[in-house]
C-alpha positions in Angstrom: -4.3 18.0 52.3 -7.0 20.1 50.5 -4.4 22.5 49.3 -2.3 19.6 47.8 -5.3 18.2 46.1 -6.2 21.6 44.6 -2.6 22.0 43.3 -2.6 18.6 41.7 -5.9 19.3 40.0 -4.7 22.7 38.8 -1.6 21.2 37.3 -3.5 18.4 35.6 -5.8 20.8 33.8 -4.2 21.8 30.5 -4.2 25.5 29.6 -6.5 26.3 26.7 -4.6 27.3 23.6 -6.2 28.7 20.4 -6.2 26.1 17.7 -5.0 27.4 14.3 -5.5 25.2 11.3 -2.6 24.4 8.9 -4.3 26.5 6.2 -4.5 29.5 8.5 -0.8 29.0 9.5 0.2 28.7 5.8 -1.8 31.8 5.0 -0.2 33.7 7.9 3.3 32.5 6.8 2.7 33.6 3.1 1.4 37.0 4.2 4.2 37.6 6.7 6.9 36.7 4.2 5.3 38.9 1.5 5.0 41.8 3.9 8.5 41.3 5.2 9.9 41.2 1.7 8.0 44.4 0.8 9.3 46.1 4.0 12.9 45.2 3.2 12.4 46.5 -0.4 10.8 49.7 1.0 13.7 50.2 3.5 16.3 49.6 0.8 14.7 52.1 -1.6 14.3 54.7 1.2 17.9 54.4 2.3 19.1 54.6 -1.3 17.0 57.7 -2.1 18.0 59.3 1.2 21.8 59.0 1.1 22.9 58.2 -2.5 21.5 60.9 -4.8 22.3 64.7 -4.5 19.3 66.9 -4.8 19.5 70.4 -6.3 16.1 71.8 -5.6 15.4 75.6 -5.8 12.6 77.1 -3.8 9.7 78.3 -5.8 10.1 81.9 -4.6 13.7 81.9 -5.8 12.5 81.0 -9.3 9.9 83.7 -9.2 12.5 86.4 -8.2 14.9 85.6 -11.0 15.2 87.5 -14.3 12.1 86.7 -16.3 14.0 87.2 -19.5 16.5 84.5 -18.8 15.4 80.9 -19.1 15.7 78.7 -16.0 18.4 76.2 -15.8 17.5 72.8 -17.2 14.1 74.1 -18.2 11.6 71.7 -19.6 8.3 72.2 -21.2 5.6 72.6 -18.7 2.9 69.9 -18.5 -0.5 71.4 -18.0 -2.7 69.9 -15.3 -5.7 67.9 -16.3 -8.9 69.8 -16.8 -10.9 70.3 -13.7 -7.9 69.9 -11.3 -7.2 72.8 -9.0 -3.6 73.9 -9.3 -3.6 74.7 -5.6 -4.4 71.1 -4.8 -1.5 69.7 -6.8 1.3 68.0 -4.8 4.2 70.4 -4.4 7.7 69.1 -3.5 10.1 71.8 -2.5 12.8 69.8 -0.8 14.5 66.4 -0.5 12.5 65.8 2.7 9.3 66.2 0.8 10.3 63.7 -1.8 11.4 61.1 0.8 8.3 61.6 2.9 6.0 61.3 -0.1 7.9 58.1 -1.2 7.6 56.7 2.3 3.8 57.4 2.5 3.0 55.9 -0.9 5.2 52.9 -0.3 3.5 52.1 3.1 0.1 52.3 1.4 1.2 50.0 -1.4 2.7 47.6 1.2 -0.6 47.5 3.1 -2.5 46.7 -0.1 0.1 44.1 -1.0 -0.2 42.4 2.4 -4.0 42.2 2.0 -3.7 40.7 -1.5 -1.0 38.3 -0.3 -3.2 37.1 2.6 -6.1 36.4 0.2 -3.9 34.7 -2.4 -2.1 32.8 0.4 -5.5 31.5 1.7 -6.5 30.3 -1.8 -3.1 28.7 -2.5 -2.9 27.0 0.9 -6.3 25.5 0.2 -5.2 24.0 -3.1 -2.0 22.7 -1.6 -3.8 21.1 1.3 -6.6 19.6 -0.7 -4.7 16.3 -1.1 -4.3 16.1 2.6 -8.1 16.5 3.0 -8.6 13.6 0.7 -6.1 11.5 2.7 -7.9 12.5 5.9 -11.2 11.4 4.5 -9.8 8.1 3.4 -8.3 7.5 6.8 -11.7 8.2 8.4 -13.3 5.6 6.1 -10.6 3.1 6.9 -11.2 3.7 10.6 -14.8 2.5 10.1 -13.5 -0.7 8.6 -14.0 0.2 4.9 -10.7 -0.8 3.3 -11.8 -1.3 -0.3 -11.4 2.4 -1.4 -8.3 4.1 -2.7 -7.3 7.7 -3.0 -5.8 7.4 -6.5 -4.3 10.8 -6.4 -3.4 12.5 -9.7 -0.9 15.3 -10.3 2.8 15.9 -9.9 4.9 13.3 -8.0 5.6 15.4 -5.0 5.8 14.5 -1.3 2.0 14.6 -0.8 1.5 12.4 -3.9 4.0 9.9 -2.4 2.1 10.0 0.9 -1.1 9.2 -0.9 0.5 6.3 -2.8 1.9 4.9 0.4 -1.5 5.2 2.1 -3.1 3.3 -0.8 -0.5 0.6 -0.5 -1.2 0.3 3.2 -4.9 0.1 2.6 -4.3 -2.7 0.0 -2.2 -4.7 2.3 -4.6 -4.2 5.2 -7.5 -5.2 3.0 -5.7 -8.3 1.8 -4.8 -9.3 5.4 -8.4 -8.8 6.6 -9.8 -10.7 3.6 -7.4 -13.5 4.3 -8.5 -13.7 8.0 -12.2 -13.6 7.0 -11.6 -16.3 4.4 -9.7 -18.4 7.0 -12.5 -18.1 9.5 -15.2 -18.9 6.9 -13.2 -21.9 5.5 -12.3 -23.2 9.0 -15.9 -23.1 10.2 -17.1 -24.7 7.0 -14.5 -27.5 7.0 -14.2 -28.3 10.7 -17.8 -28.4 11.6 -18.5 -31.9 10.2 -15.4 -33.7 11.7 -15.9 -32.1 15.1 -19.6 -33.2 15.0 -18.4 -36.7 14.1 -16.0 -36.8 17.0 -18.7 -35.7 19.3 -21.1 -38.4 18.1 -18.5 -41.2 18.4 -17.6 -40.1 21.9 -21.3 -39.9 22.9 -22.0 -43.4 21.6 -19.0 -44.8 23.4 -19.9 -43.1 26.7 -23.5 -44.3 26.4 -22.5 -48.0 26.1 -22.0 -49.4 29.6 -20.6 -52.7 28.1 -17.9 -51.1 26.0 -14.8 -53.3 26.1 -11.2 -52.2 25.7 -11.0 -53.2 22.0 -14.0 -51.2 21.1 -12.7 -48.2 23.0 -9.4 -48.5 21.2 -11.2 -48.4 17.8 -13.1 -45.3 18.8 -9.9 -43.7 20.1 -8.2 -44.5 16.8 -11.0 -43.0 14.7 -11.0 -39.8 16.9 -7.2 -39.6 16.5 -7.4 -39.9 12.7 -10.1 -37.3 12.6 -8.1 -34.9 14.7 -5.0 -35.5 12.6 -6.9 -34.5 9.5 -8.3 -31.5 11.3 -4.8 -30.4 12.2 -3.7 -30.8 8.6 -6.7 -28.7 7.4 -5.9 -25.9 9.9 -2.3 -25.9 8.8 -3.3 -25.6 5.2 -5.8 -22.9 5.9 -3.2 -20.9 7.8 -0.8 -21.3 4.9 -3.5 -20.2 2.5 -4.3 -17.1 4.6 -0.6 -16.3 5.1 0.2 -16.4 1.4 -2.4 -13.6 0.8 -1.1 -11.5 3.7 2.7 -11.9 3.8 3.6 -11.2 0.2 6.8 -12.7 -1.2 10.5 -12.3 -0.9 12.5 -11.6 -4.1 15.3 -14.1 -4.1 17.1 -16.1 -6.8 16.0 -19.7 -6.7 16.4 -22.9 -8.7 13.2 -25.0 -9.2 15.3 -28.1 -9.8 16.9 -27.8 -6.3 13.5 -27.1 -4.7 12.0 -30.2 -6.5 14.9 -32.4 -5.2 14.4 -31.1 -1.7 10.7 -31.9 -1.9 11.4 -35.5 -3.0 13.8 -35.9 -0.1 11.2 -34.6 2.4 8.5 -36.9 1.0 10.5 -40.0 0.6 8.6 -41.9 3.2 5.2 -41.0 1.7 6.5 -41.9 -1.7 7.7 -45.3 -0.5 4.4 -46.1 1.2 2.3 -45.0 -1.8 3.5 -47.6 -4.3 3.7 -44.9 -7.0 6.7 -45.0 -9.3 8.4 -41.6 -9.4 10.3 -40.5 -12.5 12.3 -37.3 -12.5 14.0 -35.0 -15.1 15.4 -32.1 -13.1 17.2 -29.6 -15.2 18.3 -26.2 -13.8 15.5 -23.7 -13.8 16.5 -20.4 -12.1 14.0 -17.7 -11.4 13.1 -15.0 -8.9 10.7 -15.8 -6.1 10.0 -16.8 -2.5 11.8 -20.1 -1.7 9.5 -21.1 1.2 6.3 -20.6 -0.8 7.7 -22.2 -3.9 8.8 -25.2 -1.8 5.3 -25.5 -0.4 3.7 -25.3 -3.9 5.9 -28.0 -5.4 5.3 -30.2 -2.3 1.6 -29.8 -2.7 1.8 -30.7 -6.4 3.8 -33.9 -5.6 1.5 -34.9 -2.7 -1.6 -34.4 -4.9 0.0 -36.5 -7.6 0.7 -39.3 -5.1 -2.6 -39.2 -3.3 -4.8 -38.9 -6.4 -3.3 -41.8 -8.3 -4.0 -45.4 -8.9 -2.4 -48.6 -7.7 1.1 -49.0 -9.3 0.7 -45.7 -10.9 3.4 -43.3 -12.0 4.4 -39.7 -11.2 6.7 -37.7 -13.4 8.4 -34.6 -12.1 10.4 -32.3 -14.5 12.0 -28.9 -14.3 13.8 -26.7 -16.8 13.7 -23.5 -18.8 11.1 -23.2 -21.5 10.4 -20.4 -24.0 8.0 -18.7 -21.5 10.2 -19.1 -18.4 11.3 -21.5 -15.7 9.0 -24.4 -15.2 8.2 -27.2 -12.8 5.8 -29.8 -14.1 4.1 -32.7 -12.3 2.2 -35.4 -14.3 0.6 -38.5 -12.8 -1.7 -41.4 -13.7 -5.1 -41.6 -12.1 -8.8 -41.5 -12.6 -10.1 -39.7 -15.6 -10.9 -36.0 -14.8 -13.6 -34.1 -16.6 -13.0 -30.6 -17.9 -15.6 -29.1 -15.5 -13.8 -30.7 -12.6 -10.4 -29.4 -13.8 -11.8 -25.8 -13.8 -12.7 -26.0 -10.1 -9.7 -27.9 -8.7 -8.0 -24.7 -7.5 -11.0 -23.7 -5.4 -10.8 -24.5 -1.6 -12.2 -27.8 -0.5 -12.7 -29.2 -4.0 -11.5 -32.8 -3.9 -10.7 -35.0 -6.9 -11.0 -38.7 -6.8 -8.1 -40.5 -5.2 -6.7 -44.0 -5.1 -8.1 -46.4 -2.5 -6.7 -46.4 1.0 -9.3 -44.6 3.0 -7.5 -41.3 3.2 -9.7 -38.2 3.3 -7.9 -35.1 2.2 -8.8 -31.4 2.9 -8.9 -30.3 -0.7 -6.6 -27.3 -0.3 -3.5 -28.5 -2.2 -4.1 -26.9 -5.5 -5.8 -23.8 -3.9 -2.5 -23.2 -2.1 -0.5 -23.7 -5.4 -2.9 -21.2 -7.2 -2.3 -18.6 -4.4 1.5 -19.0 -4.7 1.2 -18.6 -8.4 -0.9 -15.5 -8.0 1.5 -13.7 -5.7 4.4 -14.5 -8.0 2.5 -13.5 -11.1 3.3 -17.0 -12.4 1.5 -19.2 -14.8 -0.5 -22.3 -13.6 -1.9 -24.7 -16.2 -3.9 -27.8 -15.2 -4.6 -30.2 -18.0 -6.5 -33.5 -17.8 -4.6 -36.4 -19.3 -6.6 -38.5 -21.8 -6.0 -41.8 -20.0 -6.5 -40.3 -16.5 -4.6 -38.1 -14.1 -3.4 -34.6 -14.5 -0.5 -32.6 -15.8 0.1 -29.4 -13.8 2.6 -26.8 -15.0 3.9 -24.0 -12.8 5.8 -21.3 -14.8 8.0 -18.5 -13.3 9.4 -15.6 -15.3 13.2 -15.9 -15.6 15.5 -13.4 -13.7 16.4 -11.4 -16.8 12.8 -10.3 -17.5 11.1 -11.0 -14.2 9.0 -8.3 -12.7 9.7 -7.6 -9.1 7.3 -9.7 -7.0 5.1 -8.2 -4.3 7.3 -7.3 -1.4 6.3 -8.3 2.1 5.1 -5.6 4.4 
């Protein structure tokens, strides 16, 4: 049994292997390629000089024994040695073997020097090539600590490393947006749900503390708790939608705002009927690029806001069509007079305008969701207070011919 245990332990222990960095490997690769290229060039020259030329070299003693009065064949003017150089130390080549051996020796020395220079240059070049990867590694380490607000912003040629850095920046941007949306959702949910949950707890505690509570009183408490919970569910749904818009991006599809507006009116027909508000429509084709789901939610929120923040026997006018600046959907309603300072804050979460009577408490996220949808579509959103009360909200999308591509979903 002990032997088996020892074998299993020995197999589980990995063998140590020397770790070589990418820079060292690139340097070794550059130096090896340069040395191999020099060796091939040296071999080629040596083989050529060994077998191709025909050498006619006369020994020195033959030249000395010849007739001094007759000039040597192919004689050329003698080049004197530099001053201070001993003639006995000069290199003397008396045969083809001497020439080839000298060529081989000098070439090997030159190849060694070339390999050393290649290794040094390879080390420097590899460092410059890998510098962007070092920046990406530093950014990844920062992201691992939770810091997602930095970007590499690499400059230089658009090569593969530059593409990798751009992709990494895009990933950081999407992750940062997703985390910001989740943090915003948590903060908004805790802010908005604390009061109704405390109200439910108080109502239940009062009901439980009353020993003489009859069935009718218990039913009223239950109805109030039910209404509060229903509003809480609507708030959570809206908060989830608000967080999802910032994280999911948009789909790039061809849509018609007139068709979306007609679908919204069909979905809200019961609420429209019970509101007592007269709805007027003028739905002309308005094609654009965008996310049909998000745009449906934005138009639905505009219509619901116009219904809920209205007056008795009020009106709502819904129009769509192409304008000079793009495809538009516009919702105008009657209602209480809204001040300029209030209009400026209506797109902030949990800001509620005045509504018609009826005891309905709304979560104040309708126009915040519309503003988020407009932002991810790079669309225009104009909110104007009507002089006699109510609002006119205009949502404008760029038409397909000139539309910039919306942000793609991850």
